[in-house]
C-alpha positions in Angstrom: 0.0 0.0 0.0 2.9 2.3 0.8 4.4 1.8 -2.6 1.1 2.6 -4.2 0.8 5.9 -2.4 4.4 6.8 -3.4 3.6 5.9 -7.0 0.4 8.0 -7.0 2.3 11.0 -5.5 5.1 10.7 -8.1 2.5 10.4 -10.9 0.7 13.5 -9.6 3.9 15.5 -9.6 4.7 14.4 -13.1 1.2 15.4 -14.3 1.6 18.9 -12.8 5.1 19.4 -14.2 4.0 18.1 -17.6 1.0 20.5 -17.7 3.3 23.4 -16.9 5.9 22.6 -19.5 4.1 24.5 -22.3 3.3 27.5 -20.1 6.3 29.7 -21.2 5.5 29.0 -24.8 1.9 29.9 -24.4 2.9 33.0 -22.4 5.2 34.1 -25.2 2.6 33.6 -27.8 0.1 35.7 -25.8 2.7 38.5 -25.4 3.5 38.4 -29.1 -0.2 38.5 -29.9 -0.8 41.5 -27.5 2.1 43.4 -29.1 1.0 42.8 -32.7 -0.6 45.8 -34.3 -4.4 45.3 -34.3 -4.9 47.7 -37.3 -3.2 47.8 -40.6 -0.5 50.4 -41.3 -1.8 54.0 -41.3 -2.0 55.6 -44.7 -0.1 58.8 -45.5 -1.9 62.1 -45.0 -0.9 65.7 -45.8 -0.9 68.3 -43.1 -0.5 72.0 -43.5 0.8 74.6 -41.0 3.8 76.3 -39.7 6.9 74.6 -38.3 8.1 75.7 -34.9 11.0 74.6 -32.7 10.8 74.2 -28.9 14.0 72.9 -27.4 15.0 69.8 -29.4 11.4 69.2 -30.6 9.9 70.4 -33.9 6.2 70.9 -34.2 3.7 71.6 -36.9 1.1 74.2 -35.8 -2.1 73.9 -37.9 -3.9 77.2 -37.3 -7.0 76.0 -39.2 -7.7 73.1 -36.8 -5.8 74.7 -33.9 -3.9 71.5 -33.5 -0.2 71.0 -32.8 1.6 67.9 -34.0 5.1 66.7 -33.1 7.4 65.9 -36.1 9.7 62.9 -35.8 12.2 64.0 -38.5 14.1 66.8 -36.9 16.6 67.1 -39.8 14.0 67.8 -42.4 11.9 70.0 -40.1 14.9 72.2 -39.1 15.1 73.5 -42.6 11.5 75.0 -42.4 11.3 76.6 -39.0 8.9 79.6 -39.1 7.7 78.7 -42.6 4.3 77.5 -43.9 4.7 73.9 -45.1 2.9 70.8 -46.3 4.0 67.7 -44.4 3.2 64.3 -45.7 3.3 61.4 -43.3 1.4 59.0 -41.0 -0.2 60.2 -37.8 0.0 58.5 -34.5 -3.3 59.8 -33.2 -2.5 58.8 -29.6 0.7 60.9 -29.4 -0.2 63.4 -32.1 3.2 62.6 -33.7 3.6 62.7 -37.5 6.0 60.2 -38.9 7.3 62.4 -41.7 7.7 61.2 -45.2 8.3 64.6 -46.8 8.1 68.3 -46.1 7.5 70.9 -48.8 7.2 74.7 -48.6 3.6 75.6 -48.6 
């Protein structure tokens, strides 16, 4: 009887360990799924306004909509400070950052 109890205990431990073996793989899959973009890539849009500099940050101030956007391409933006421009890029609506594709004098 004692051997049977030991065998049942060992079997129970093996079952528990076996069921946990796939847990890290499932956890990684869930993390990857959570980090995957839920929407397709944003399409490029054109924004108009005046570029301003504040510290190391460049912004596009759209006076028509009274909206200020941060520009991610400081090198391009630096050439147009104080000028009216057309910026083409994709907008991250949560951060109001435009991922710049081009900037043209407006």
